[in-house]
ZABAGU-90784 format. One line per 2 residues: their letters; for each residue x, y, z of N, C-alpha, C. Coordinates in steps of 0.02 Angstrom, whole numbers, plus 50000, padded with zeros to 5 digits. Each point is the difference from the previous one (the first is absolute). Example, Ala and Ser with C-alpha at 12.3 -4.5 7.8 and 13.67 -1.06 7.14 Angstrom:
2
as	50660 49716 50390 49955 50059 50000 50045 50060 50000 | 49982 50053 49964 50042 50059 50003 49961 50055 50037
! end
This chain:
441
mk	54048 56948 55277 49962 49966 49959 49918 50044 49990 | 49999 50065 50040 49927 50018 49970 50000 50086 49988
tk	50041 49975 49972 50018 50064 49919 50032 49997 49983 | 49980 49981 49923 50045 49952 49960 50046 50053 49963
hl	50034 50001 49957 50026 50044 49989 50061 49986 49943 | 50032 50038 49948 50070 49966 49937 50048 50032 50075
ii	50046 49955 50000 50065 50031 50001 50045 50035 49964 | 50010 49971 49958 50096 50016 49980 49970 50025 49916
as	50037 50010 49950 50006 49993 49942 50007 49934 49943 | 50022 49970 50054 50015 49927 49971 49933 49957 50014
ll	49972 50012 50056 49942 49962 49993 49935 50027 49969 | 49984 50085 49972 49982 50013 49944 49984 49950 49942
ll	50090 49986 49971 49996 49959 49953 49967 49939 49993 | 50034 49979 50086 49987 49921 50001 49899 49990 49998
ig	49958 50065 50021 49941 49981 49990 49968 50017 49927 | 50054 50035 49970 49974 50031 49927 50021 49914 49975
fv	50030 49961 50011 50027 49947 49958 49935 49943 50036 | 49996 49989 50048 49939 49959 50035 49958 50028 49970
sc	49956 50059 49972 49974 50025 49983 49977 49950 49933 | 50043 50005 49942 49964 50001 49949 50051 49917 49994
kk	50011 49977 50042 50032 49908 49971 49979 49947 50048 | 49996 49964 50000 49976 49937 50079 50061 49966 50014
lp	49999 50033 50045 50056 49955 50062 49990 49929 50016 | 50042 49936 49967 49971 49944 50032 50010 49983 50084
qh	50056 50037 50016 50002 49967 50073 49929 50044 50030 | 49949 50061 49990 49953 50030 50007 49957 49959 50005
ig	49957 49999 50083 49945 49942 50008 49927 50051 49966 | 49962 49972 49979 49928 50028 49981 50002 50063 49947
ds	50068 50013 49965 49981 50008 49930 49955 49990 49949 | 49993 49953 49980 49943 49991 49954 49931 49994 50054
lq	49985 50025 50038 49948 50030 50036 49992 50053 49997 | 50050 50044 49970 50022 50072 50005 49946 50062 49943
pn	49950 50026 50002 49969 50057 49943 50085 50025 50003 | 49949 50007 49921 50066 50075 49966 49988 50052 50019
ss	49948 50018 50058 50015 50072 49987 49997 50001 50084 | 50043 49931 50031 50035 50029 50063 50065 50031 50035
ni	50008 50027 50025 50030 50048 50017 50063 49953 50046 | 50092 49970 49986 50014 50009 50057 50045 50003 50025
hv	49999 49973 50062 50026 50056 50060 50069 49950 50035 | 50030 50068 50020 50057 49963 50068 50005 50029 50045
sf	49999 49969 50065 50005 50001 50088 50054 49972 49998 | 50050 50025 50086 50029 49978 50021 49989 50009 50092
sg	49992 49933 50007 49973 49996 50098 50081 50049 50030 | 49976 50028 50035 50041 50023 50062 49987 49960 50080
nq	50042 50022 50056 49990 49953 50042 49946 49987 50023 | 49930 50071 50001 49960 49961 50026 49946 49956 49966
di	50027 49989 49950 49967 49961 49972 50019 49900 49995 | 50070 50005 50028 50010 49936 50024 50025 49994 50047
ka	49962 49950 50042 50022 49961 50068 50037 49948 49999 | 50043 50006 50053 50051 49926 49993 50017 50000 50062
ev	50030 49933 50025 50041 49958 50050 50048 49947 49989 | 50046 49985 50043 50044 49952 49979 49979 49936 50051
kh	50005 49951 50002 49945 49936 50037 50080 49955 50007 | 50020 49964 50038 50022 49942 50021 49982 49945 49932
id	50016 49943 49977 49988 49946 49969 49992 49955 50056 | 49953 49949 50011 49992 49943 50059 50054 49972 49973
sl	49995 49958 49940 50050 49945 49979 49969 49987 49928 | 50056 49968 49948 49982 49973 49957 50001 49918 49985
st	49961 49967 49935 50056 49953 50003 50052 49986 49960 | 50061 49981 50042 50044 49988 49956 50038 49901 49983
ka	49935 49977 50016 50021 49931 49982 50030 50006 49930 | 50080 49932 49962 50008 49995 49944 50006 50065 49962
as	50029 50057 50060 50014 50062 49969 50067 50009 49910 | 49993 50020 49987 50060 50018 49942 50066 49986 50057
ls	50002 50031 50016 50072 50012 50028 49999 49997 50099 | 50049 49968 50025 49991 49998 50073 50058 50060 50039
lv	49967 50043 50050 50021 50047 50021 50058 49999 50050 | 50064 50028 50006 49999 50009 50080 50045 50055 50025
gn	50004 50025 50035 50019 50069 50026 49991 50026 50069 | 50041 50053 50002 49976 50048 50044 50010 50083 49974
ln	49942 50059 49994 50026 50021 49984 49979 50072 50033 | 50032 50070 50011 49986 50035 50055 49969 50066 49939
dp	49956 50015 50002 49961 50053 49931 50001 50065 50059 | 50008 50041 50003 49989 50065 50039 49932 50035 49993
hf	49974 49974 49936 49897 50030 49998 49981 49934 50029 | 50000 49933 49972 49968 49957 50024 50049 49931 50046
gn	50048 50016 50047 49999 49992 50052 50053 49940 49988 | 49979 49923 50023 50054 49944 50029 49942 49971 49937
sn	50039 49958 49972 49961 49932 49953 50049 49957 50037 | 49982 49940 49979 50015 49944 50027 49994 49926 49961
ls	49996 49969 49948 49995 49973 49949 50004 49910 50002 | 49980 49940 49999 50020 49941 50019 49983 49981 49937
fy	50000 49911 50022 49956 49959 49954 50008 49946 50019 | 49964 49955 49980 49981 49927 50042 50004 49943 49909
tq	50047 49953 50004 49985 49945 49955 50004 49930 50010 | 49966 49974 49981 50038 49907 49993 50057 50002 49952
ig	50017 49935 50014 50039 49983 49954 49996 49943 49994 | 50005 49970 49939 49994 49910 49971 50054 49964 49989
lt	49987 49937 49980 50064 49939 49988 50004 50048 49917 | 50012 49982 49949 50049 49993 49943 50013 49949 49998
sn	49980 49940 50010 50014 49920 49984 49934 49969 50020 | 49983 49945 49953 49910 49955 50053 50033 50003 50052
sl	50052 49968 50024 50009 49980 50090 50088 50028 50018 | 50021 49994 50044 50078 50026 49996 50020 49929 50062
qw	50052 49968 49980 50051 49978 50041 50073 50046 50029 | 49999 50007 50059 50065 50012 50000 50048 49971 50020
ge	49988 49905 49967 50069 49963 50018 50021 49996 50076 | 50028 49928 49985 50049 49997 50092 50042 50044 50006
ga	50022 50005 50081 50038 50042 50026 50000 50107 49980 | 49938 50001 49952 49994 50047 49972 50028 50068 50067
tt	50027 50053 49965 50040 50050 50069 49992 50047 49935 | 49965 50064 50049 49985 50080 49961 50059 50019 50011
ds	50036 50026 49945 50046 50045 49974 49997 50077 49998 | 49946 50029 49961 49967 50091 50031 49956 49978 49961
iv	49956 50077 50009 49930 50007 49973 50000 50059 49951 | 49959 50025 49975 50009 50056 49966 49923 50001 49972
mq	49999 50063 50038 49901 50039 49947 50034 50051 49948 | 49966 49975 49944 50015 50038 49953 49957 50044 49984
il	49968 50049 49956 49975 50038 49992 50012 50051 49963 | 49956 50035 49933 50005 49986 49951 49972 50104 50026
ya	50040 50049 49977 49964 50071 50000 49959 50015 49959 | 49947 50032 49990 49967 50013 49962 49976 50081 50008
gy	50050 50056 50050 49990 50055 50007 50006 50015 50058 | 49981 50073 50009 50011 50027 50059 49972 50050 50050
yg	49989 50052 50038 49970 50063 50002 50038 50019 50074 | 50020 50052 50002 50029 50036 50050 50085 50010 49996
dt	50030 50012 50041 50085 49997 49997 50030 49965 50001 | 50020 49945 49969 50050 49943 50010 50073 50009 50008
lt	50017 50051 50022 50047 50004 50054 49997 49984 50071 | 49971 50011 50013 49970 49958 50066 50002 49965 49992
pm	50030 49946 50055 50020 49934 50036 49937 49971 50013 | 49977 49962 49981 49953 49938 50017 49995 49911 50018
ti	49974 49988 50041 50020 49953 50039 49926 49934 49991 | 49995 49953 49979 49960 49986 49964 50007 49911 50055
ri	49931 49988 50035 49999 49962 50030 49940 49936 49982 | 50026 49935 50011 49944 49957 49957 50010 49938 50072
he	49907 50004 49997 49990 49960 50049 49953 49949 49969 | 50014 49918 50072 49935 49970 49941 49935 50013 50047
vt	49967 49967 49934 49929 50023 50026 49978 49937 50029 | 49955 49994 50074 49982 49943 50026 49930 49981 49996
ed	49952 50065 49967 49935 49969 49984 50008 50002 49920 | 49936 49951 49997 49959 49952 49942 49969 50082 49984
ms	50041 50011 49912 49977 50059 49974 49967 49926 49959 | 49906 50027 49991 49965 49944 49966 49994 50021 49925
gd	50002 49951 49969 49998 50030 49915 49913 50001 49996 | 49932 49958 50040 49948 50030 49974 49986 50058 50016
si	50039 50045 50044 49971 50072 50000 50021 50052 49955 | 49962 50049 49974 50004 50047 49954 50038 50068 50021
yy	49995 49995 50074 50008 50058 50017 50067 50028 50030 | 50028 50021 49980 50094 49986 50016 49999 50105 49990
ys	49988 50035 50051 50025 50087 50008 50046 50014 50048 | 49973 50074 49964 50075 50019 50034 50017 50013 50049
nt	49927 49972 50019 50022 50025 50103 49996 49912 50007 | 49997 49959 49982 50003 49930 50036 50071 49972 50006
sf	49991 49941 50049 50049 50005 50033 50000 49927 50030 | 50077 49939 49978 50014 49937 50044 50036 50017 50053
ei	50003 49961 50040 50041 49971 50059 50051 49979 49984 | 50071 50003 49998 50077 50013 50000 50039 49981 50058
ge	50053 49957 49985 50009 49946 50035 50082 50008 50002 | 50038 49973 50021 50062 50016 49954 50058 50041 49973
el	50027 50042 50017 50055 50046 49935 50027 49953 49956 | 50012 50016 49924 50046 49958 49985 50047 50046 49972
an	49999 50057 49976 50047 50053 49978 49990 50070 50052 | 50053 50026 49987 49999 50075 49991 50073 50026 50001
yt	49998 50032 49940 50032 50030 49973 50014 50061 49954 | 50031 50036 50017 50014 50068 49966 50024 50018 49956
ft	49978 50039 49948 50047 50012 49938 49985 50062 49978 | 50008 50037 49976 49986 50059 49935 49980 49977 49946
pr	49921 50025 49975 49979 49987 49939 50058 50009 49945 | 49960 49942 49954 50046 50007 49931 49956 49994 49955
pk	49932 50032 49987 49942 49957 49964 50033 50005 49900 | 50044 50056 50022 50019 49997 49907 50060 49967 49978
tk	50046 49999 50067 50054 49954 49983 49991 49941 49989 | 50025 49973 49945 50000 49891 49951 50046 50000 50036
vl	49991 49923 50050 50066 49942 50020 49966 49933 49936 | 50072 49979 49996 50012 49956 49959 49994 49937 50026
ig	49953 49938 49985 49974 49941 50030 50022 49950 49990 | 50052 49963 50012 50010 49926 49954 50013 50024 49940
nd	49966 49976 49938 50037 50003 49921 49941 50077 49973 | 49987 50015 50054 49984 50079 49956 50042 50042 49998
ti	49993 50007 49931 50033 50046 49984 50002 50086 49986 | 49935 49996 50032 49966 50083 49958 49980 50024 50092
gv	49997 49960 50031 49993 50025 50056 49923 50024 50043 | 49981 50002 50051 49923 49992 50029 50006 50055 50061
ni	49910 50032 50005 50027 50050 50078 49988 49967 50026 | 50028 49944 50053 49997 49986 50060 50001 50010 50058
lq	49970 49978 50056 50008 49996 50068 50021 49926 50020 | 50051 49996 50044 50028 49942 50030 49995 50000 50065
ip	49959 49980 50030 49991 49981 50069 50045 49944 50045 | 50049 50000 50051 50000 49910 50010 49957 50017 50052
vn	49986 49914 50036 49954 49950 50052 50038 49990 50035 | 49961 49997 50043 50063 49967 50061 49962 49909 49976
na	50068 49983 50005 49994 49912 49987 49959 49970 50046 | 49969 50006 50040 49987 49970 50046 49895 49985 49966
lg	49985 50041 49940 49952 49979 49974 50028 49961 49959 | 50020 49971 49958 50033 49972 49980 50019 49885 50046
ek	50030 50028 50065 50004 49954 50039 49951 49955 50009 | 49924 50066 50029 49939 49984 50009 49969 49946 49955
fm	49992 50021 49924 50008 49962 49965 50009 49940 49969 | 50077 50001 50011 50027 49940 49994 49973 49934 50054
sn	49986 50026 50076 50013 49948 50044 49909 49989 50008 | 49970 50027 49951 49938 49974 50005 49978 49970 49955
ae	49961 49925 50009 49965 49965 49948 50020 50013 49938 | 49991 49957 49961 50035 50040 49944 49910 49970 49966
ss	49950 49985 50038 49927 49975 49967 49963 50086 50009 | 50035 50053 50038 49976 50069 50004 50003 50031 49921
fs	50060 49940 49970 49990 50055 49909 50013 49951 49955 | 49949 49972 50017 49973 49942 49957 49949 50024 49927
sn	49974 50060 50024 49960 50056 49943 50009 50072 50032 | 49956 50014 49935 50024 50105 50021 49925 50014 50060
sv	49960 49938 50018 49948 50029 50034 50003 49985 50052 | 50059 49918 50017 50019 49975 50054 50038 50057 50024
fm	50046 50037 49977 50072 50030 50028 49972 50090 50011 | 49953 50019 49985 49957 50059 50012 49955 49983 50038
ny	49977 49949 50022 49969 49973 50081 50055 50019 50048 | 50053 49942 49994 50055 50023 50073 50044 50083 49974
fk	50013 50011 49943 50031 50064 49994 49958 50059 49980 | 49952 50056 50053 49965 50031 49963 50027 50047 49956
gl	50047 50036 50015 50011 50072 49968 50052 50029 50023 | 50025 50062 49981 50058 50024 49990 49958 50095 49998
yf	50040 50034 50062 49965 50099 50014 50045 50024 50027 | 50014 50044 49923 50053 50030 49985 49966 50087 50035
sc	50067 50029 50040 49988 50051 50033 50052 50055 49996 | 49972 50058 50022 50077 50054 49985 50008 50021 50091
ep	50037 50022 50031 50043 50021 50056 49987 50077 49975 | 49973 50068 50064 49978 50036 49976 50077 50049 49997
ts	49972 50069 49978 50062 50039 49979 50002 50075 50015 | 50065 50010 50016 49978 50088 50032 49995 50016 49949
et	50061 49968 49933 49969 50087 49941 49969 49962 49959 | 50005 50045 49928 49935 50002 49991 49987 49909 49962
gs	50033 49958 49980 49970 49937 49991 50005 49983 49915 | 49974 49924 50013 49970 50015 49910 49940 49933 50003
ic	49958 50011 49971 49977 49906 49962 50033 49990 49948 | 50007 49920 49982 50012 49963 49976 49962 49975 49957
yf	49988 49979 49937 49973 49947 49990 50020 49939 49956 | 49945 49944 49999 50059 49943 50003 49950 49950 49951
nl	50033 49985 49951 49948 49935 49960 50035 49942 50029 | 49933 49959 50046 50022 49942 50022 49966 49929 49950
ln	49963 50030 49931 49980 49931 49966 50072 50022 49941 | 50056 50052 49996 50055 49955 49971 50020 49932 49993
tk	50046 49989 49962 50051 49929 49997 50056 49999 50051 | 50004 50071 49973 50058 50015 50060 50011 50027 50066
sy	49930 49977 50028 49954 50021 50057 49988 49937 50049 | 50044 49974 50039 49987 49937 50037 50044 49986 50067
lr	50000 49971 50041 50037 49978 50055 50021 49929 50000 | 50068 50022 49994 50047 49934 49976 50048 49981 50083
vy	49999 49934 49994 50038 49945 50042 50026 49990 49975 | 50088 50002 50015 50052 49987 49976 50031 49928 50066
yh	50011 49953 49991 49995 49945 50006 50051 49938 49998 | 50027 49965 50040 50016 49922 49990 49979 49932 50031
nn	50011 49951 49978 49979 49945 50015 50075 49932 49998 | 49976 49955 50011 50050 49943 49978 50042 49991 49928
yd	49934 50031 49987 50043 49973 49903 50005 50077 49972 | 49966 50045 50010 50010 50077 49951 49994 50060 50056
tt	50019 50061 49943 49989 50046 50018 49955 50051 49977 | 49955 50021 50017 49944 50003 49936 49983 50082 50031
fy	49920 49999 49980 49960 50063 50029 49932 49982 49987 | 49958 50032 50042 49926 49998 49951 49967 50072 50016
df	49951 49999 49957 49957 50061 49984 49925 50010 50052 | 49989 50037 50039 49914 50020 50012 49981 50076 49955
nv	49951 49987 49971 49982 50053 49955 49916 50030 50044 | 49989 50071 49954 49931 50015 50000 49956 49974 49942
sd	49956 49965 49996 49934 50018 49941 49952 50035 50005 | 49965 50033 49945 49956 50017 49979 49948 49965 50042
ky	49983 49937 49999 49971 49932 50055 50003 50034 50047 | 50038 50019 50051 50019 50017 50068 49987 50064 50046
iy	49972 50005 50068 49999 50059 50020 50041 50061 50025 | 49996 50022 49971 50056 50053 49984 49928 50091 50026
fn	50032 50043 50062 49964 50062 49972 50046 50063 50060 | 49995 50022 49991 50053 50078 50051 49953 50018 50019
hf	50030 50027 50065 49973 50027 50090 50034 50074 49973 | 49947 50031 50015 50007 50068 50011 49996 50041 50073
eh	50047 50043 50016 49968 50057 50069 50047 50051 49981 | 49933 50061 50042 50044 50027 49993 49992 50073 50073
dy	50002 50046 50013 50037 50050 50026 49991 50055 50007 | 49943 50056 49990 50017 50066 49959 49993 50024 50057
tt	50019 50000 50077 50035 50049 50040 50055 50026 50027 | 50023 49961 49942 50074 50012 49989 50040 50045 49946
aq	49923 50020 49987 50061 50070 49935 49987 50035 50061 | 50072 50069 49931 49996 50051 50014 49955 50065 49977
ap	49973 49947 49959 49932 50053 49966 49947 49960 49999 | 49952 49994 50043 49934 49969 50013 49958 49996 49983
it	49973 49938 49960 49942 50019 49964 49916 50000 50041 | 49974 50042 50003 49944 50014 50012 49923 49961 49965
fn	49996 49935 50032 49950 49970 49995 49948 50007 49998 | 49949 49984 49974 49925 50014 50016 49953 50047 50013
dt	50021 50071 49933 50016 50058 50039 49964 50035 49918 | 49932 50019 50022 49971 50017 49917 49991 50091 49996
ty	50012 50037 50060 50014 50042 50000 50047 50043 49972 | 50060 49982 49990 50077 50041 49992 50067 49949 49957
np	49986 50003 49939 50053 49948 49957 50036 50035 49969 | 50059 50041 50031 50054 50039 49948 50020 49937 49937
yl	50008 49948 50066 50056 49940 49937 49948 49891 50011 | 49995 50007 49962 49972 49915 50000 50071 49962 50013
yv	49965 49935 50000 50079 49950 49995 49958 49929 49974 | 50028 49965 49984 50021 49939 49957 50035 49954 50035
qs	49986 49939 49988 50085 49951 50022 49954 49933 50000 | 50041 49963 49951 49991 49933 50000 49999 49944 50065
ta	50029 49933 49982 50002 49960 50073 49933 49997 50044 | 49955 50036 49979 49958 50001 50052 50009 50054 50053
gv	50018 50032 49975 50018 50072 50029 49935 50044 49996 | 50023 50085 49969 49936 50021 49980 49961 50021 49939
rs	49938 50007 50023 49963 50048 49936 49960 50056 50017 | 50005 50053 49938 49958 50041 50022 49934 49994 49965
ri	49924 50045 50022 49956 49988 49987 49982 50039 49967 | 49976 50019 49933 49959 50068 49979 49943 50018 49989
vf	49948 50053 50022 49949 49998 50015 50004 50057 49947 | 49915 50038 49944 49991 50030 49983 49928 50021 50013
pn	49985 50010 50064 49919 50026 50017 49981 50049 49966 | 50020 50052 49946 49959 50043 49993 49995 50005 49946
ln	49993 49927 49952 49988 50017 49952 49928 49962 49952 | 49941 49986 50060 49935 50013 49984 49971 50053 49987
qw	50009 50010 50071 49983 50090 50020 50003 50043 49941 | 50052 50015 49983 50053 50034 49948 49944 49985 49931
ak	50003 49938 49955 49961 49982 49959 49903 50031 50002 | 49972 49994 50067 49953 50019 49997 49984 50070 50006
dm	50039 50033 50026 50014 50073 49995 50006 50031 49927 | 50009 49962 49963 50003 50020 49928 49921 50013 49978
nt	49975 49940 50025 49930 49997 49966 49983 49991 49926 | 50042 49952 49990 50007 49975 49943 50030 49917 50006
nv	50001 49986 49948 50011 49931 50011 50087 50001 49979 | 50054 49962 50019 50065 50008 50005 50023 49935 49974
lv	50079 50010 49928 50000 49938 49968 50080 50000 50015 | 50036 49961 50029 50067 50010 50022 50011 49965 49947
ne	50066 50021 49944 50016 49996 49948 50084 49964 50025 | 50027 50056 50022 50067 49958 50047 50008 50015 50090
ak	50025 49943 50054 50025 50034 50054 50038 49978 50005 | 50073 50033 49993 50045 49976 50050 50037 50020 50073
li	50022 49960 50044 50017 50004 50054 50094 50011 50024 | 50002 50074 49987 50075 49993 49978 50045 49985 50074
lt	50055 49962 50029 50009 50028 50065 50081 50021 49963 | 50052 50026 50048 50061 50030 49981 50043 49969 50069
ga	50046 49991 49970 50065 49965 50068 50000 50066 50058 | 50013 49977 50063 50031 50046 50046 50104 50005 49991
nd	50017 50009 49987 50080 49977 50002 50062 50053 50021 | 49955 50036 50050 50046 50050 50044 50004 50000 50064
ii	49992 50042 50039 49995 49999 50053 49937 49983 50037 | 49980 49938 50025 49925 50013 50027 49993 49982 50080
ng	49962 50049 50040 49997 50008 50046 50072 50033 50057 | 50033 50012 49974 50092 50002 50036 50050 49952 49956
vn	49949 49966 49973 50080 49950 49984 49985 49961 49919 | 50053 50002 49964 50008 50012 49952 49989 49901 49971
nd	49964 50012 49944 49965 49926 49979 50068 49973 49915 | 50032 49961 50038 50065 49986 49972 49961 49946 49928
ta	49979 49994 49961 49982 49970 49928 50045 49970 49987 | 50091 50023 50022 50044 49957 49931 50005 49956 50041
tf	49985 49983 50081 50005 49937 50033 49920 49964 50003 | 49963 50048 49990 49926 49962 50016 49958 50021 49931
tq	50032 49961 49946 49967 49986 49934 49935 50039 49975 | 49961 50020 49968 49920 49989 49980 49976 49925 49974
pv	49957 49984 50022 49978 49945 49963 49975 50005 49929 | 50004 49953 49978 49965 50016 49919 49918 49995 49998
qi	49965 49979 50005 49960 49998 50015 49976 50013 50050 | 49943 50054 50010 49938 50003 50070 49947 49952 49967
ia	49945 49967 50040 49944 49981 49987 49925 50052 50039 | 49967 50007 49961 49924 50043 50031 49940 49922 49996
vk	49979 50013 50063 49935 49939 49983 49935 50049 50037 | 49957 49965 49988 49926 50044 50023 50022 49959 50061
an	49977 50066 50052 50012 49962 50094 49909 49985 50011 | 49996 49963 50047 49945 49967 50009 49998 50022 50102
en	49957 50003 50022 49958 50016 50082 50014 49949 50042 | 50039 49953 49980 50038 49937 50037 50060 50019 49998
gt	50041 50041 49959 50070 49990 49991 50034 49976 49960 | 49956 49939 49956 50006 49983 49953 50014 50046 49926
yg	50009 49983 49944 50003 50033 49937 49959 49938 49951 | 50005 50047 49933 49971 49968 49948 50000 50030 49913
il	50013 49958 49986 50040 50034 49924 49924 50058 49969 | 50074 50042 49978 49945 50072 49978 49986 49975 49933
pd	49940 50023 49950 49964 50013 49936 50073 50005 49945 | 50028 50079 50025 50075 50005 49964 50027 49968 49973
ql	50032 49948 50059 50051 49946 50001 49990 49954 49953 | 49950 49978 49965 49990 49941 49963 49983 50023 49915
vg	50019 50070 50000 50028 50046 49943 50074 49983 49967 | 50026 49986 50066 50080 49971 49976 50056 50051 50018
ts	50084 49965 50017 50040 50065 50060 49989 50048 49952 | 49993 50013 49930 50049 50062 49965 49943 50050 50006
yf	49906 49958 50000 49980 50079 50017 49992 50017 50056 | 50013 49963 50067 49997 49999 50070 50042 50024 50046
gg	50038 49971 49965 50100 50028 50025 50004 49958 50044 | 50042 50080 50079 50020 49960 50052 50072 49986 50023
yy	50033 50025 49909 50084 49991 50001 50014 50057 50034 | 50076 50016 50034 50053 50031 50015 50033 50027 49939
dp	49982 50064 49978 50045 50036 49959 50054 50048 50044 | 50085 49969 49990 50017 50045 50028 50022 50072 49984
kt	49975 50002 49920 50012 50072 49959 49964 50040 50042 | 49930 49987 50029 49942 50058 50028 50008 49986 50072
dq	50026 49935 50043 50012 49987 50043 49892 49986 50016 | 49987 49979 49947 49940 49972 50031 49950 49934 49996
vw	49948 50016 50025 49953 49921 49977 49957 50029 49982 | 49932 49966 49951 49948 50055 49986 49967 49925 49981
fr	49920 49994 50034 49945 49963 49961 49950 50025 49974 | 49969 49946 49946 49955 50051 49946 49939 49939 50048
is	49956 50067 50039 49939 49966 50018 49959 50026 49999 | 49958 50025 49930 49953 50004 49960 49922 49981 50030
ey	50033 49930 49987 49910 49969 50029 49994 49982 50070 | 50027 49997 50036 49996 50014 50075 49981 50082 50014
vq	50026 50031 49995 49974 50086 49988 49947 49992 49972 | 49958 49989 49940 49953 50005 49982 49950 49954 50045
dl	50001 49941 50044 49973 49970 50016 49984 50028 50077 | 50048 50039 50019 50004 50052 50065 49943 50044 50002
il	50001 50034 49935 49933 50050 49976 49934 49989 49982 | 50000 49933 49996 49918 49982 49982 49992 49962 50056
ak	50054 49984 50043 49940 49998 50070 49981 50026 50038 | 49974 49999 50043 49935 50007 50044 50025 50070 50057
pe	50006 50034 50014 50044 50048 50035 50017 49956 50066 | 49952 49956 50027 49983 49961 50042 50065 49937 50002
sd	50013 49986 49966 50030 49934 49975 50089 50002 50037 | 49985 49955 49998 50073 49980 50043 50049 50003 49969
ny	50084 50015 49993 50035 50033 49962 50060 49984 50046 | 50021 49942 50018 50075 49995 50016 50081 50014 49968
gl	49958 50030 49937 50078 50022 49962 50033 49930 49963 | 50072 50022 50019 50047 49973 49974 50060 49962 50038
fl	50029 49963 50009 50073 49971 50010 50042 49998 49954 | 50062 50021 50033 50066 50013 49960 50033 49957 50014
yt	50022 49955 49973 50065 49936 50029 50065 49999 49945 | 50056 49984 50026 50061 49983 49968 49990 49930 49961
ya	50042 49998 49934 49983 49944 49988 50023 49958 50013 | 49969 49894 49982 50043 49956 50028 50027 50024 50070
gs	49948 50004 50048 50029 50008 50076 50032 49935 50038 | 49972 49938 49954 50031 49957 50046 50057 49977 49989
yn	50012 50015 49950 50082 49993 50002 50038 50070 49988 | 49985 50045 50002 50047 50062 49962 49990 50062 50068
ak	50075 50025 49998 50008 50042 50084 49980 50072 49978 | 49964 50010 49956 50008 50089 49991 49950 50050 50023
rw	50029 50048 50000 49931 50040 50022 50026 50080 49983 | 49937 50024 50013 49993 50055 49942 49961 50074 50040
if	50045 50069 50023 49937 50037 50016 50011 50076 49953 | 49935 50010 49978 49972 50050 49971 49945 50064 50044
hg	50009 50037 49960 49952 50056 50047 49972 50009 49992 | 49943 50017 50057 49933 49975 50034 49948 50060 49953
pd	49922 50003 50019 49962 50069 49991 50041 50060 50046 | 50042 49985 50070 50024 50046 50030 50052 50027 49992
sp	50042 49982 49935 50067 49999 50000 50036 50093 50007 | 50037 49995 50021 50038 50088 49998 49982 50025 49944
dt	50017 49935 49942 50009 50018 49939 49940 50012 49939 | 49963 50054 50025 49944 49974 49951 49982 49992 49916
tk	50070 50003 49988 50017 49980 49908 50000 49931 49997 | 50024 49960 50063 50013 49933 50007 49946 49957 50037
ri	49947 50021 50015 49950 49974 50054 49985 49955 49941 | 49942 49933 50019 49957 49936 49975 49958 50043 49984
kl	49979 49981 49924 49946 50046 49972 49960 49959 49949 | 49955 50026 49983 49946 49957 49963 49996 50023 49944
el	50009 49995 49955 49997 50069 49928 49963 49945 49958 | 49934 50064 49987 49924 49950 49969 49994 50055 49959
iy	49984 49942 49921 49969 50039 49967 49943 49988 49975 | 49941 50048 50007 49923 49960 49970 49963 50049 49975
sq	49950 49970 49993 49937 50025 49948 49935 50016 50028 | 49968 50046 49984 49943 50022 50046 49964 49978 49943
id	49914 49966 50033 49968 49991 49941 49944 50006 50025 | 49952 50060 49972 49907 50012 50024 49978 49941 49981
d	50014 49952 49944 49929 49948 49978 50016 49909 50061
! end
């Protein structure tokens, strides 16, 4: 970036176009004198520093989808995902009736997607939660856990998230998973005093909730997404009493507590990620479910502008990321199984590891970018105002860079690998495309 240059003939055309016509997506056009020249510069690996970092945790309370599964990724290691949820009454009160006996119980949940290899069998276990999941707390993170007791279900199956099943009078079919639950739960309910079912709050005080987990697998495995709030998702108890044979449904509501729990073990990866290293990064990584984020820093921008002995006006700055979809550290990156995220998020990094909104984000997503383009295998961000702020800042000012995340990390199991500043393929390295003007007044 210390030597500005024009790249190819197509960029000459771009420069000529920009010189005679204002582009609405460029910051600072209205301030640019007519006599200014617009320059194009690309930063190389010497101008971008990066590192891969763990994500400590993220809030997963009331996440749109509930995730459960076990996944072995040759680059990201093992991911074990589970979830907790309260269940409640579907009537104001419940009376089982005299002589009530359980016939069968089924936990039915609606599929909402998957990630990984669904040809691998999965074993889901359901436990009763024995610790109160208080509704007063707003802090339910991906590393939050509660005490559990008796195992209520242990069910092995092959996920079929795209297969529709006919239930009841339904003629269209729905994508559901039905898990047989131990009848002991029904007997526990029916042997308890009916006062425990007199209201929803009383019932939840008696029965704290359910915990869904997955047994580890030695194969690739998968993560299944479920929609607990759908009317097709419920715990159904089939029973009979002295007068009737019937059933009762317990369900999940948006007023109840439910959240995802995530665990990752990167030591099992065939091609392990190098964390917290700013000296050499041929590849960079992002992973949802409180997994991995990348930090990008432009340490030389301020000095680069200062060396010009003139004012620098940023017309446009684009951060361009290109996917790495071949052999990485000797291991193939299987993007057919581990598909790319629809969107990547860029935010301003703070000293303590938190983050803030970038000024460019406020313009709108079509301006800011962040969407994966399968045709180019790229994601770009327009960060013109952010770069201008870096240039205007004092050389000694703190610069913690940007954090890159996957979108919807609390309920989406995607991950992405892209070329870093030290990639062996120099044409695909992460880069900052900068269009700027020099202003002498």
